[in-house]
N, C-alpha and C positions, 0 to 999 in steps of 0.2 A: 676323461680319458689324458694323457699327456700326449705332446705329440712330439715326434721326433722326425730328423730325416733320415730317413732309410737308408742305407748305400748298399750296394752289392759289389760283388767281385767272384772270380774263378776260384776254383779250387789247385792245389798243387794235383792233388788226383785224378782233374778232367783234364789238366793242361798234359796230363801224360796222354790222354789219349790221344792227341795229334801229333804224337813221340814221332810217328813211326811213319809219319808221310813224309814228302821225299821236297825239299827245302832247298835244293841246286836250282830252281827255277826261276827262285824269285832273287832280284835287285832291287838295291837302295835307290828310294825316291827322292828326289829335293826338289828344286820344280818343275814338274815335269811338262807345262806349257811351254815356257822358252824354249826356244832353238827344236821345236819341234815341227813337223810337217805334217798336214793332213798326209790319210791314209790311202793311196794315191789306187791302191784296188780295192775288188771287193773284200768285205772282212764282215765275220762270222764272229756273231760277241753271244758267248753260253751263259745264260745270265736264269739262275738258281733262287728261288724259293718253297716257301712251305706251304701248302694248300688250305690255311688256316684263315681267323679273322682279322687276328696280329697281323699279317700279312696281305691287308684289302688293296693298299696302291699296287702292288703286286700283280694279286691275280686278277683286276681291273685292268691295269695297265694292259696284261698282256691277254685278256681276254674281246678287252675292246679293242686292241689293236692301237691304242694310244702308244705305248712303245715303237711300233715297226713305224708306223707316221713318224712320229720324229728323228729317227733314227737315217729313215730314207733309206732307197734304190741300192745305196750302196753297200748297203748294211743288212746281212741279214741274223734276224735273232733264232737265236735256237732256245728255249727255256726251257729249262729243265727241276722237276719237282722233287722235295727232301722232308722226310719225315722229324729231323734229330741235324741241329749246329754239328757233331764232329764232323756226320757223312758231309756237307756241304764244304766245309773250311777242307778235310781232308782232298775231296775234288778244286780245290781253290791250289793245293798245294804240287798237286799231282800235275796241275796244269789241264784237268780237263774242263774247269769253269772259271772266267775269268771276270765275275764277279758274283754279289749272291747280296738277299735280303735276311738279314739274321740278326738272331739275338743279343745282347751283351755279353753275356760271359763266352760264345765261341768266340765270338770276337777279340775280346782278351787273351784269350786261348792261343789264337792267329799270330795274333801283333808281339804275344811272349814267347813263342816257341821259336819264333824266328827273327829274336833278338832285333825286333821292329822295321824288319824288312819286306815283308810276306803280304801286307795291306796297308790300304787307306781307308778311311771313313767318308764318303763324299755325300752324303746324305743322312737324313735322320729319316722316319717313316710312320712312325705311329708311338702312342704315349698310354701309360695305363691299363685296364682291364685285368688289374690283378685284385685280388683277395681273399682274406680269410674267410670262410662260413663253418660253420659251426651248428651243433643242436641247437634247438629249442630252450634245452635247458642249462646252458651259458648264454649267463647273463651280463659277465665282465670278463677282465682278465683273470680274476681273482680267481676264478669257476674253474680257468684252465689247469692248476695245480695240479698232478696225476693222471692227465687227458692227454689221448696218442691223438698226434695232428700230424697229419700225412701231406708229402711235399714230393714236387716231382722225382729229383733225383740228390743226392746227398751232396750237398754243396753249391747246389746251382743256384739262379738269381733269386728265385722263392724262398729257398732251403737259408741261404743266406741273411736272408729277410726275415723273417719269421725267426732265427735264432739270435739275432741283434735285436730284434724288436724286443721280445721277451727278455732279453738280457737288459733291457733297457725299461722294465715294469719289473725288474727283479726275482726274478727267472731264470731258473738252470735249466740247460740241454748240454747231452754228449752226442760226441758220433754216435757211439753203439749204441742208441735211443734211451738212456738213462736219463737223471737230472728231474726237476721238479713237472717239466712238460717230456712225454717222450714224443721226438720226432721220430715217425715213418716213414721215410723214402718210397717209394711204389710209381708206377709208370699212371701218368693222366688218365687214363682210361679204365684205371682199374678203381679209382676213387668213391664214383657213384655205386658200384658194388660193395666195397668196404665200409661207405657212411650208411647204405641200406641195412645193411648187417648188422650193424654196430661194431666191428671192427675198429673202427674210428671214430673220432668224436667231431674231428672235421680238419679243414685240406685250407693250406694257403698255396691256392694258384693261379690261374691266367684264364682269362674267357677260352671258347667255350662254355669249360666248364665249371666256373661261380656261377652261370646261370644255373647247368644241369645239374649241382647238387643243390641248389635255392628250389630247382624243380621237385626233386626229392625229400622235399621238407625241412631243408636247411636253413637257415638266416646270416648275412652279413654280419659278422663280429668287427671286423677293421675293413674298409676300404681303404689299399693303400695309398690311392691319389692324395688321399687326408693326411700321410703323412712326409710329404714333399713339398716345400715351397713352390705356391703357384698350383700346386698340385700335376705336377708335369714328371713323367722320369719316363724313361727310354727303355719300350721293349723290343723294336725294333729297330735296325739300320741298315741302310744300302752302303757294303762293302766291295772294294774293287783290286785286285791282283797289280799291284803295282808291275807285276811286269808288261803287263794289258796297260795299264794307264801309261809307261813309259814311249810305248808304240803305237796308242793309238789316243792320244788327247785329245782330238776331235771326236771320236766316237763316245769316247767318256761322257763330255762336254753335251752329248746328245741323249743317252742315256738319261742323266740327272732334268736335261732338258724335259724327258721323259714320266719321271719320278715325280717333276714339279707338277705338268699336266696330268696325271693319272690324282696325284692328290686331290687337285683344283675338281676334278670327275668323283673323287670318292666322298667329298664335302660339300657341293652344289648339286648333287641328285645321290641323295642317298638311298632311297628307294634303287634308284636302277643300279647301282652300283651296290647293294643284297643282294639281288635276285641276280645279279650277274655272281656274285660270290658264289652261292648257292649251286648254279649251272655246273661254273668251271668245278670246283671239288666234285660232283655229283660224274663229272667227265675226267677227271681225275681220278679218284678215287672208289668208283660205284657206287656211290651214297650219297647224293646230294646232304649237304648240311642243312638241318630243317630253318627253313626261312624265318618262324616263329622265333627261332633262339638265336639267331644273327639280330635279327629287329631285340631282341631282350638283351643284348652282351653290347648292341653299338652305343649308348649312352656313355657306357664307362669307359669307349676308348675316344682318345684324341688322336686324327691323323696329320700330321707334322711334318715340316720337313724340315725342322731343325732336331740334329741329335741329340740335343740337350747333353752336351759333351757333361757338364760338371756335374748329374745323376752317375756316367759312367763311372768319371776319374772319382768323382768321391769315394768311392765304394771299395776304397782299398786299403785305408784304414779302418773300415768298421770287418771288416771279413777277417784279418787281421784281429781284429776284437776279440771275434769269436771263433779264433784257430782253425778257420778252413782256407787262408794263404797266405803267403810272403809278398812282401811289398813288390811292385812291378812298374817299373818305369814307362808310363803312355806320352812320355812326349813324342808328337811327330807322328800320332795314332790320324787324327785329323788333318786330312787337305778339302777345304770348302769350297775354294775358288772358284772350281765348277758350279756347286751349289748357288754361290752368290750370280753367280753371272746368271744363271736360268732365273734368278728369282728378280735382278733386277730387269730383265728382260723383259718379265712377266706385269713389272709393275710391282713388286711384292717386298718389303723390308729386308734386307742383308741379312742375315745369321754372324756374328761375333766370330772368330775361328780363334777357337783354342790355344 
């Protein structure tokens, strides 16, 4: 099967989700580290993240006290969990959240809707962890014609990915669920049930739903890592409000120091990190994530500080090609000087500023 570098982007419909958010608290951000003094009094950092595997650095950083240690006694960490990107972005826009771990589409949502003023990406967190899982009878792309394939949401990251990939294979899709392959947007939590019932023939989803579908009798037809240069594409990055960044650049530096330290822990102590994730998700949701499932999904993910900016920026023309978005100017989205300061201090290679 011919490989194509998938590209991903947000839809106009999803951009509208954050349209009602308050943008008045945002401000343009230049070189925030220049001419800014360190925070003189106690500061509270409200940090958002999702209780799932793709946010492992955040979960472990909070659970193991890594962020608290790096932030120091003068900064109070106030962690807040979310189940969806739009809610986290609304919290940033309203001033209820200062920074958050989040996926590529909500990142673009926030930047585009605020005309480039509300947020900056200051670090990466994770790459990979997405696949197309199908019924065993599907042996190749030619067998997908006439089949029903689920995605998490119309126009979301995985939805754009499969539509573009199918187009490269000569197969058509429509927003209404027509075409050669019927795309059926549905909540990830439904996919195992609809897969088992035969209502869908497969799904292009992130972990841990890939592993759940495989355990339900499915097989991986496309590992999305195989479609990207060097098998890398952003699934989670760390975003900060420009208002907070301008007011507290020293705190943002400490936060990124914590991100680098958390990723070091996740990569050097995988078993302890996996147990911490299971325990933390149990505390947050009332039901620990099965440790066996975490271990099964773990090898498909790479926890990296590099935000892999090319995988986010290059998605624009591909999303346009499948008619799910319009062009968006992403210049100025990334501010990686804090990350490079942290990497340099840790003796690690710096990341090229986009």
